[in-house]
PDB file of N, CA, C and O in Angstrom:
ATOM      1  N   MET A   1      47.021 -64.532-102.697  1.00  0.00           N
ATOM      2  CA  MET A   1      47.560 -63.253-102.227  1.00  0.00           C
ATOM      3  C   MET A   1      46.262 -62.406-102.044  1.00  0.00           C
ATOM      4  O   MET A   1      46.088 -61.889-100.940  1.00  0.00           O
ATOM      5  N   LYS A   2      45.304 -62.212-103.059  1.00  0.00           N
ATOM      6  CA  LYS A   2      44.105 -61.587-103.000  1.00  0.00           C
ATOM      7  C   LYS A   2      43.207 -62.106-101.831  1.00  0.00           C
ATOM      8  O   LYS A   2      42.726 -61.357-100.981  1.00  0.00           O
ATOM      9  N   ASP A   3      43.020 -63.510-101.870  1.00  0.00           N
ATOM     10  CA  ASP A   3      42.189 -63.955-100.562  1.00  0.00           C
ATOM     11  C   ASP A   3      42.895 -63.528 -99.163  1.00  0.00           C
ATOM     12  O   ASP A   3      42.258 -63.174 -98.170  1.00  0.00           O
ATOM     13  N   ALA A   4      44.121 -63.603 -99.229  1.00  0.00           N
ATOM     14  CA  ALA A   4      44.721 -63.320 -97.767  1.00  0.00           C
ATOM     15  C   ALA A   4      44.465 -61.781 -97.541  1.00  0.00           C
ATOM     16  O   ALA A   4      44.105 -61.402 -96.426  1.00  0.00           O
ATOM     17  N   MET A   5      44.636 -60.920 -98.534  1.00  0.00           N
ATOM     18  CA  MET A   5      44.371 -59.610 -98.402  1.00  0.00           C
ATOM     19  C   MET A   5      42.904 -59.239 -97.852  1.00  0.00           C
ATOM     20  O   MET A   5      42.588 -58.488 -96.929  1.00  0.00           O
ATOM     21  N   THR A   6      42.144 -59.981 -98.686  1.00  0.00           N
ATOM     22  CA  THR A   6      40.596 -59.790 -98.255  1.00  0.00           C
ATOM     23  C   THR A   6      40.223 -60.233 -96.631  1.00  0.00           C
ATOM     24  O   THR A   6      39.485 -59.608 -95.869  1.00  0.00           O
ATOM     25  N   PHE A   7      40.952 -61.485 -96.351  1.00  0.00           N
ATOM     26  CA  PHE A   7      40.597 -61.876 -95.086  1.00  0.00           C
ATOM     27  C   PHE A   7      41.163 -60.886 -94.153  1.00  0.00           C
ATOM     28  O   PHE A   7      40.469 -60.535 -93.199  1.00  0.00           O
ATOM     29  N   LEU A   8      42.287 -60.419 -94.309  1.00  0.00           N
ATOM     30  CA  LEU A   8      42.978 -59.471 -93.328  1.00  0.00           C
ATOM     31  C   LEU A   8      42.321 -58.267 -93.297  1.00  0.00           C
ATOM     32  O   LEU A   8      42.276 -57.748 -92.182  1.00  0.00           O
ATOM     33  N   SER A   9      41.733 -57.599 -94.310  1.00  0.00           N
ATOM     34  CA  SER A   9      40.753 -56.582 -94.430  1.00  0.00           C
ATOM     35  C   SER A   9      39.632 -56.717 -93.527  1.00  0.00           C
ATOM     36  O   SER A   9      39.286 -55.866 -92.707  1.00  0.00           O
ATOM     37  N   GLN A  10      38.980 -58.060 -93.766  1.00  0.00           N
ATOM     38  CA  GLN A  10      37.910 -58.337 -93.070  1.00  0.00           C
ATOM     39  C   GLN A  10      38.099 -58.471 -91.616  1.00  0.00           C
ATOM     40  O   GLN A  10      37.215 -58.174 -90.812  1.00  0.00           O
ATOM     41  N   LEU A  11      39.318 -58.944 -91.268  1.00  0.00           N
ATOM     42  CA  LEU A  11      39.707 -59.189 -89.969  1.00  0.00           C
ATOM     43  C   LEU A  11      39.905 -57.846 -89.077  1.00  0.00           C
ATOM     44  O   LEU A  11      39.616 -57.747 -87.885  1.00  0.00           O
ATOM     45  N   MET A  12      40.420 -56.905 -89.846  1.00  0.00           N
ATOM     46  CA  MET A  12      40.654 -55.574 -89.237  1.00  0.00           C
ATOM     47  C   MET A  12      39.243 -54.838 -89.036  1.00  0.00           C
ATOM     48  O   MET A  12      38.949 -54.088 -88.105  1.00  0.00           O
ATOM     49  N   ALA A  13      38.484 -55.197 -90.055  1.00  0.00           N
ATOM     50  CA  ALA A  13      36.996 -54.355 -89.814  1.00  0.00           C
ATOM     51  C   ALA A  13      36.345 -55.098 -88.668  1.00  0.00           C
ATOM     52  O   ALA A  13      35.673 -54.454 -87.863  1.00  0.00           O
ATOM     53  N   GLY A  14      36.493 -56.398 -88.536  1.00  0.00           N
ATOM     54  CA  GLY A  14      35.762 -57.025 -87.426  1.00  0.00           C
ATOM     55  C   GLY A  14      36.237 -56.699 -86.013  1.00  0.00           C
ATOM     56  O   GLY A  14      35.512 -56.706 -85.019  1.00  0.00           O
ATOM     57  N   VAL A  15      37.613 -56.395 -86.042  1.00  0.00           N
ATOM     58  CA  VAL A  15      38.115 -55.956 -84.772  1.00  0.00           C
ATOM     59  C   VAL A  15      37.695 -54.619 -84.397  1.00  0.00           C
ATOM     60  O   VAL A  15      37.212 -54.310 -83.307  1.00  0.00           O
ATOM     61  N   CYS A  16      37.930 -53.795 -85.452  1.00  0.00           N
ATOM     62  CA  CYS A  16      37.403 -52.277 -85.258  1.00  0.00           C
ATOM     63  C   CYS A  16      36.020 -52.066 -84.938  1.00  0.00           C
ATOM     64  O   CYS A  16      35.655 -51.081 -84.297  1.00  0.00           O
ATOM     65  N   ASP A  17      35.178 -53.015 -85.387  1.00  0.00           N
ATOM     66  CA  ASP A  17      33.762 -52.945 -85.025  1.00  0.00           C
ATOM     67  C   ASP A  17      33.459 -53.617 -83.701  1.00  0.00           C
ATOM     68  O   ASP A  17      32.357 -53.510 -83.163  1.00  0.00           O
ATOM     69  N   GLY A  18      34.369 -54.247 -83.235  1.00  0.00           N
ATOM     70  CA  GLY A  18      34.384 -54.830 -81.965  1.00  0.00           C
ATOM     71  C   GLY A  18      33.507 -56.302 -82.070  1.00  0.00           C
ATOM     72  O   GLY A  18      32.883 -56.770 -81.117  1.00  0.00           O
ATOM     73  N   LEU A  19      33.583 -56.883 -83.321  1.00  0.00           N
ATOM     74  CA  LEU A  19      32.918 -58.208 -83.354  1.00  0.00           C
ATOM     75  C   LEU A  19      34.085 -59.418 -83.125  1.00  0.00           C
ATOM     76  O   LEU A  19      33.768 -60.562 -82.801  1.00  0.00           O
ATOM     77  N   ILE A  20      35.099 -59.103 -83.284  1.00  0.00           N
ATOM     78  CA  ILE A  20      36.273 -60.188 -83.194  1.00  0.00           C
ATOM     79  C   ILE A  20      37.138 -59.498 -82.121  1.00  0.00           C
ATOM     80  O   ILE A  20      37.358 -58.290 -82.039  1.00  0.00           O
ATOM     81  N   ARG A  21      37.615 -60.532 -81.265  1.00  0.00           N
ATOM     82  CA  ARG A  21      38.594 -60.138 -80.368  1.00  0.00           C
ATOM     83  C   ARG A  21      39.867 -60.997 -80.459  1.00  0.00           C
ATOM     84  O   ARG A  21      39.782 -62.221 -80.564  1.00  0.00           O
ATOM     85  N   MET A  22      40.934 -60.416 -80.422  1.00  0.00           N
ATOM     86  CA  MET A  22      42.278 -61.171 -80.558  1.00  0.00           C
ATOM     87  C   MET A  22      42.783 -61.332 -79.080  1.00  0.00           C
ATOM     88  O   MET A  22      42.647 -60.450 -78.231  1.00  0.00           O
ATOM     89  N   GLU A  23      43.370 -62.527 -78.862  1.00  0.00           N
ATOM     90  CA  GLU A  23      43.931 -63.048 -77.640  1.00  0.00           C
ATOM     91  C   GLU A  23      44.970 -62.241 -77.304  1.00  0.00           C
ATOM     92  O   GLU A  23      45.130 -61.870 -76.141  1.00  0.00           O
ATOM     93  N   GLU A  24      45.812 -61.876 -78.338  1.00  0.00           N
ATOM     94  CA  GLU A  24      46.983 -60.897 -78.008  1.00  0.00           C
ATOM     95  C   GLU A  24      46.872 -59.835 -79.258  1.00  0.00           C
ATOM     96  O   GLU A  24      46.524 -60.167 -80.391  1.00  0.00           O
ATOM     97  N   PRO A  25      47.171 -58.717 -78.922  1.00  0.00           N
ATOM     98  CA  PRO A  25      47.304 -57.591 -79.889  1.00  0.00           C
ATOM     99  C   PRO A  25      48.080 -57.937 -81.125  1.00  0.00           C
ATOM    100  O   PRO A  25      49.184 -58.475 -81.039  1.00  0.00           O
ATOM    101  N   CYS A  26      47.582 -57.669 -82.151  1.00  0.00           N
ATOM    102  CA  CYS A  26      48.210 -57.899 -83.650  1.00  0.00           C
ATOM    103  C   CYS A  26      48.067 -56.922 -84.484  1.00  0.00           C
ATOM    104  O   CYS A  26      46.932 -56.565 -84.800  1.00  0.00           O
ATOM    105  N   PRO A  27      49.280 -56.257 -85.040  1.00  0.00           N
ATOM    106  CA  PRO A  27      49.062 -55.192 -85.926  1.00  0.00           C
ATOM    107  C   PRO A  27      48.711 -55.986 -87.351  1.00  0.00           C
ATOM    108  O   PRO A  27      49.492 -56.804 -87.838  1.00  0.00           O
ATOM    109  N   VAL A  28      47.574 -55.673 -87.886  1.00  0.00           N
ATOM    110  CA  VAL A  28      47.149 -56.381 -89.087  1.00  0.00           C
ATOM    111  C   VAL A  28      47.986 -55.843 -90.295  1.00  0.00           C
ATOM    112  O   VAL A  28      48.320 -56.581 -91.221  1.00  0.00           O
ATOM    113  N   PHE A  29      48.307 -54.514 -90.232  1.00  0.00           N
ATOM    114  CA  PHE A  29      49.015 -53.878 -91.319  1.00  0.00           C
ATOM    115  C   PHE A  29      50.352 -54.570 -91.402  1.00  0.00           C
ATOM    116  O   PHE A  29      50.919 -54.601 -92.495  1.00  0.00           O
ATOM    117  N   ARG A  30      50.905 -55.125 -90.349  1.00  0.00           N
ATOM    118  CA  ARG A  30      52.287 -55.751 -90.443  1.00  0.00           C
ATOM    119  C   ARG A  30      52.096 -57.151 -91.116  1.00  0.00           C
ATOM    120  O   ARG A  30      52.904 -57.602 -91.928  1.00  0.00           O
ATOM    121  N   LEU A  31      50.978 -57.795 -90.717  1.00  0.00           N
ATOM    122  CA  LEU A  31      50.672 -58.993 -91.503  1.00  0.00           C
ATOM    123  C   LEU A  31      50.420 -58.734 -93.074  1.00  0.00           C
ATOM    124  O   LEU A  31      50.797 -59.530 -93.933  1.00  0.00           O
ATOM    125  N   MET A  32      49.805 -57.649 -93.325  1.00  0.00           N
ATOM    126  CA  MET A  32      49.519 -57.282 -94.730  1.00  0.00           C
ATOM    127  C   MET A  32      50.910 -57.135 -95.501  1.00  0.00           C
ATOM    128  O   MET A  32      51.032 -57.528 -96.662  1.00  0.00           O
ATOM    129  N   LEU A  33      51.864 -56.593 -94.843  1.00  0.00           N
ATOM    130  CA  LEU A  33      53.281 -56.315 -95.318  1.00  0.00           C
ATOM    131  C   LEU A  33      54.025 -57.642 -95.479  1.00  0.00           C
ATOM    132  O   LEU A  33      54.704 -57.933 -96.463  1.00  0.00           O
ATOM    133  N   GLY A  34      53.820 -58.438 -94.375  1.00  0.00           N
ATOM    134  CA  GLY A  34      54.510 -59.810 -94.315  1.00  0.00           C
ATOM    135  C   GLY A  34      54.164 -60.849 -95.534  1.00  0.00           C
ATOM    136  O   GLY A  34      54.994 -61.591 -96.062  1.00  0.00           O
ATOM    137  N   ILE A  35      52.850 -60.762 -95.860  1.00  0.00           N
ATOM    138  CA  ILE A  35      52.437 -61.670 -96.987  1.00  0.00           C
ATOM    139  C   ILE A  35      52.744 -61.221 -98.351  1.00  0.00           C
ATOM    140  O   ILE A  35      52.293 -61.840 -99.315  1.00  0.00           O
ATOM    141  N   GLN A  36      53.542 -60.098 -98.502  1.00  0.00           N
ATOM    142  CA  GLN A  36      53.918 -59.528 -99.814  1.00  0.00           C
ATOM    143  C   GLN A  36      54.976 -60.583-100.479  1.00  0.00           C
ATOM    144  O   GLN A  36      55.892 -61.017 -99.781  1.00  0.00           O
ATOM    145  N   THR A  37      54.848 -60.940-101.686  1.00  0.00           N
ATOM    146  CA  THR A  37      55.792 -61.681-102.266  1.00  0.00           C
ATOM    147  C   THR A  37      57.292 -61.456-102.087  1.00  0.00           C
ATOM    148  O   THR A  37      58.029 -62.442-102.099  1.00  0.00           O
ATOM    149  N   ALA A  38      57.785 -60.265-101.926  1.00  0.00           N
ATOM    150  CA  ALA A  38      58.999 -59.868-101.667  1.00  0.00           C
ATOM    151  C   ALA A  38      59.493 -60.215-100.393  1.00  0.00           C
ATOM    152  O   ALA A  38      60.624 -60.685-100.262  1.00  0.00           O
ATOM    153  N   ASN A  39      58.621 -59.989 -99.307  1.00  0.00           N
ATOM    154  CA  ASN A  39      58.988 -60.243 -98.021  1.00  0.00           C
ATOM    155  C   ASN A  39      59.061 -61.848 -97.800  1.00  0.00           C
ATOM    156  O   ASN A  39      59.944 -62.353 -97.105  1.00  0.00           O
ATOM    157  N   LEU A  40      58.128 -62.550 -98.405  1.00  0.00           N
ATOM    158  CA  LEU A  40      58.162 -64.184 -98.220  1.00  0.00           C
ATOM    159  C   LEU A  40      59.335 -64.716 -98.955  1.00  0.00           C
ATOM    160  O   LEU A  40      59.872 -65.726 -98.501  1.00  0.00           O
ATOM    161  N   GLN A  41      59.808 -64.157-100.052  1.00  0.00           N
ATOM    162  CA  GLN A  41      60.991 -64.496-100.789  1.00  0.00           C
ATOM    163  C   GLN A  41      62.202 -64.345 -99.946  1.00  0.00           C
ATOM    164  O   GLN A  41      63.052 -65.234 -99.897  1.00  0.00           O
ATOM    165  N   LYS A  42      62.319 -62.973 -99.125  1.00  0.00           N
ATOM    166  CA  LYS A  42      63.470 -62.835 -98.319  1.00  0.00           C
ATOM    167  C   LYS A  42      63.423 -63.773 -97.206  1.00  0.00           C
ATOM    168  O   LYS A  42      64.454 -64.357 -96.875  1.00  0.00           O
ATOM    169  N   LEU A  43      62.184 -63.995 -96.522  1.00  0.00           N
ATOM    170  CA  LEU A  43      62.210 -64.953 -95.457  1.00  0.00           C
ATOM    171  C   LEU A  43      62.792 -66.330 -95.940  1.00  0.00           C
ATOM    172  O   LEU A  43      63.585 -66.961 -95.241  1.00  0.00           O
ATOM    173  N   SER A  44      62.380 -66.746 -97.115  1.00  0.00           N
ATOM    174  CA  SER A  44      62.797 -68.230 -97.583  1.00  0.00           C
ATOM    175  C   SER A  44      64.212 -68.170 -98.166  1.00  0.00           C
ATOM    176  O   SER A  44      64.814 -69.192 -98.495  1.00  0.00           O
ATOM    177  N   GLU A  45      64.731 -66.915 -98.283  1.00  0.00           N
ATOM    178  CA  GLU A  45      66.151 -67.000 -98.890  1.00  0.00           C
ATOM    179  C   GLU A  45      66.333 -67.581-100.026  1.00  0.00           C
ATOM    180  O   GLU A  45      67.436 -68.068-100.272  1.00  0.00           O
ATOM    181  N   ARG A  46      65.338 -67.645-100.906  1.00  0.00           N
ATOM    182  CA  ARG A  46      65.494 -68.385-102.333  1.00  0.00           C
ATOM    183  C   ARG A  46      64.205 -68.011-103.031  1.00  0.00           C
ATOM    184  O   ARG A  46      63.163 -67.723-102.443  1.00  0.00           O
ATOM    185  N   PRO A  47      64.371 -68.042-104.312  1.00  0.00           N
ATOM    186  CA  PRO A  47      63.088 -67.776-105.139  1.00  0.00           C
ATOM    187  C   PRO A  47      62.071 -68.852-104.973  1.00  0.00           C
ATOM    188  O   PRO A  47      62.412 -70.033-104.905  1.00  0.00           O
ATOM    189  N   LEU A  48      60.823 -68.466-104.906  1.00  0.00           N
ATOM    190  CA  LEU A  48      59.707 -69.312-104.784  1.00  0.00           C
ATOM    191  C   LEU A  48      58.753 -69.147-106.107  1.00  0.00           C
ATOM    192  O   LEU A  48      58.623 -68.124-106.780  1.00  0.00           O
ATOM    193  N   ASP A  49      58.115 -70.425-106.308  1.00  0.00           N
ATOM    194  CA  ASP A  49      57.267 -70.315-107.452  1.00  0.00           C
ATOM    195  C   ASP A  49      55.930 -70.129-106.817  1.00  0.00           C
ATOM    196  O   ASP A  49      55.796 -70.068-105.594  1.00  0.00           O
ATOM    197  N   LYS A  50      54.823 -70.027-107.770  1.00  0.00           N
ATOM    198  CA  LYS A  50      53.507 -69.433-107.304  1.00  0.00           C
ATOM    199  C   LYS A  50      52.925 -70.377-106.078  1.00  0.00           C
ATOM    200  O   LYS A  50      52.402 -69.923-105.060  1.00  0.00           O
ATOM    201  N   THR A  51      53.115 -71.754-106.367  1.00  0.00           N
ATOM    202  CA  THR A  51      52.484 -72.653-105.348  1.00  0.00           C
ATOM    203  C   THR A  51      53.446 -72.525-103.996  1.00  0.00           C
ATOM    204  O   THR A  51      52.903 -72.514-102.891  1.00  0.00           O
ATOM    205  N   GLU A  52      54.625 -72.445-104.096  1.00  0.00           N
ATOM    206  CA  GLU A  52      55.516 -72.334-102.817  1.00  0.00           C
ATOM    207  C   GLU A  52      55.184 -71.006-102.083  1.00  0.00           C
ATOM    208  O   GLU A  52      55.173 -70.918-100.855  1.00  0.00           O
ATOM    209  N   LEU A  53      54.886 -69.874-103.016  1.00  0.00           N
ATOM    210  CA  LEU A  53      54.611 -68.779-102.322  1.00  0.00           C
ATOM    211  C   LEU A  53      53.234 -68.664-101.639  1.00  0.00           C
ATOM    212  O   LEU A  53      53.083 -67.982-100.625  1.00  0.00           O
ATOM    213  N   ASP A  54      52.222 -69.359-102.233  1.00  0.00           N
ATOM    214  CA  ASP A  54      50.887 -69.654-101.517  1.00  0.00           C
ATOM    215  C   ASP A  54      51.165 -70.376-100.190  1.00  0.00           C
ATOM    216  O   ASP A  54      50.710 -69.910 -99.145  1.00  0.00           O
ATOM    217  N   MET A  55      51.883 -71.479-100.202  1.00  0.00           N
ATOM    218  CA  MET A  55      52.332 -72.258 -99.056  1.00  0.00           C
ATOM    219  C   MET A  55      52.993 -71.379 -98.017  1.00  0.00           C
ATOM    220  O   MET A  55      52.588 -71.493 -96.860  1.00  0.00           O
ATOM    221  N   ALA A  56      53.916 -70.555 -98.270  1.00  0.00           N
ATOM    222  CA  ALA A  56      54.659 -69.773 -97.443  1.00  0.00           C
ATOM    223  C   ALA A  56      53.788 -68.715 -96.901  1.00  0.00           C
ATOM    224  O   ALA A  56      53.946 -68.380 -95.727  1.00  0.00           O
ATOM    225  N   ARG A  57      52.912 -68.169 -97.607  1.00  0.00           N
ATOM    226  CA  ARG A  57      51.858 -67.206 -97.286  1.00  0.00           C
ATOM    227  C   ARG A  57      51.026 -67.722 -96.139  1.00  0.00           C
ATOM    228  O   ARG A  57      50.908 -67.073 -95.099  1.00  0.00           O
ATOM    229  N   ALA A  58      50.471 -68.849 -96.324  1.00  0.00           N
ATOM    230  CA  ALA A  58      49.580 -69.522 -95.471  1.00  0.00           C
ATOM    231  C   ALA A  58      50.219 -69.798 -94.119  1.00  0.00           C
ATOM    232  O   ALA A  58      49.648 -69.550 -93.057  1.00  0.00           O
ATOM    233  N   ALA A  59      51.572 -70.383 -94.226  1.00  0.00           N
ATOM    234  CA  ALA A  59      52.371 -70.637 -93.205  1.00  0.00           C
ATOM    235  C   ALA A  59      52.836 -69.526 -92.304  1.00  0.00           C
ATOM    236  O   ALA A  59      53.093 -69.744 -91.120  1.00  0.00           O
ATOM    237  N   TYR A  60      52.942 -68.368 -92.839  1.00  0.00           N
ATOM    238  CA  TYR A  60      53.324 -67.091 -92.293  1.00  0.00           C
ATOM    239  C   TYR A  60      52.053 -66.721 -91.455  1.00  0.00           C
ATOM    240  O   TYR A  60      52.179 -66.329 -90.295  1.00  0.00           O
ATOM    241  N   LEU A  61      50.909 -66.842 -92.014  1.00  0.00           N
ATOM    242  CA  LEU A  61      49.502 -66.260 -91.448  1.00  0.00           C
ATOM    243  C   LEU A  61      49.256 -67.201 -90.220  1.00  0.00           C
ATOM    244  O   LEU A  61      48.744 -66.820 -89.167  1.00  0.00           O
ATOM    245  N   ARG A  62      49.664 -68.429 -90.470  1.00  0.00           N
ATOM    246  CA  ARG A  62      49.216 -69.430 -89.235  1.00  0.00           C
ATOM    247  C   ARG A  62      50.074 -69.169 -88.024  1.00  0.00           C
ATOM    248  O   ARG A  62      49.654 -69.231 -86.869  1.00  0.00           O
ATOM    249  N   SER A  63      51.390 -68.853 -88.400  1.00  0.00           N
ATOM    250  CA  SER A  63      52.346 -68.589 -87.262  1.00  0.00           C
ATOM    251  C   SER A  63      52.204 -67.149 -86.549  1.00  0.00           C
ATOM    252  O   SER A  63      52.473 -66.952 -85.364  1.00  0.00           O
ATOM    253  N   GLU A  64      51.730 -66.153 -87.474  1.00  0.00           N
ATOM    254  CA  GLU A  64      51.742 -64.808 -87.052  1.00  0.00           C
ATOM    255  C   GLU A  64      50.268 -64.434 -86.337  1.00  0.00           C
ATOM    256  O   GLU A  64      50.271 -63.669 -85.373  1.00  0.00           O
ATOM    257  N   LEU A  65      49.256 -64.888 -86.741  1.00  0.00           N
ATOM    258  CA  LEU A  65      47.950 -64.652 -86.218  1.00  0.00           C
ATOM    259  C   LEU A  65      47.797 -65.198 -84.660  1.00  0.00           C
ATOM    260  O   LEU A  65      48.306 -66.243 -84.256  1.00  0.00           O
ATOM    261  N   PRO A  66      47.130 -64.440 -83.994  1.00  0.00           N
ATOM    262  CA  PRO A  66      46.888 -64.836 -82.482  1.00  0.00           C
ATOM    263  C   PRO A  66      45.541 -65.517 -82.554  1.00  0.00           C
ATOM    264  O   PRO A  66      44.859 -65.380 -83.570  1.00  0.00           O
ATOM    265  N   GLU A  67      45.131 -66.222 -81.562  1.00  0.00           N
ATOM    266  CA  GLU A  67      44.000 -66.801 -81.490  1.00  0.00           C
ATOM    267  C   GLU A  67      42.817 -65.734 -81.583  1.00  0.00           C
ATOM    268  O   GLU A  67      42.959 -64.628 -81.063  1.00  0.00           O
ATOM    269  N   LEU A  68      41.628 -66.090 -82.266  1.00  0.00           N
ATOM    270  CA  LEU A  68      40.602 -65.089 -82.414  1.00  0.00           C
ATOM    271  C   LEU A  68      39.302 -65.623 -81.554  1.00  0.00           C
ATOM    272  O   LEU A  68      39.109 -66.800 -81.249  1.00  0.00           O
ATOM    273  N   ALA A  69      38.553 -64.640 -81.268  1.00  0.00           N
ATOM    274  CA  ALA A  69      37.406 -65.171 -80.494  1.00  0.00           C
ATOM    275  C   ALA A  69      36.227 -64.116 -80.978  1.00  0.00           C
ATOM    276  O   ALA A  69      36.448 -62.915 -81.130  1.00  0.00           O
ATOM    277  N   ALA A  70      35.096 -64.669 -81.170  1.00  0.00           N
ATOM    278  CA  ALA A  70      34.090 -63.812 -81.464  1.00  0.00           C
ATOM    279  C   ALA A  70      33.420 -63.229 -80.142  1.00  0.00           C
ATOM    280  O   ALA A  70      33.426 -63.826 -79.065  1.00  0.00           O
ATOM    281  N   VAL A  71      32.863 -62.028 -80.361  1.00  0.00           N
ATOM    282  CA  VAL A  71      32.571 -61.252 -79.109  1.00  0.00           C
ATOM    283  C   VAL A  71      31.007 -61.471 -78.991  1.00  0.00           C
ATOM    284  O   VAL A  71      30.382 -60.968 -78.056  1.00  0.00           O
TER     285      VAL A  71
END
């Protein structure tokens, strides 16, 4: 969770500074909310243990993040 939030914060800073360009616009705050434990548990419709949460978080980010390009 901590690593994902750090990554998304750095991504947001890179986009704001013009260092990273997204192929499609993506609201990073939506991703930050989507990786929260309660939201992942709701999407899975069952309780998840720590390992399953980490796997669900990674899968969520892979599916929701657009292609990124350095400027």
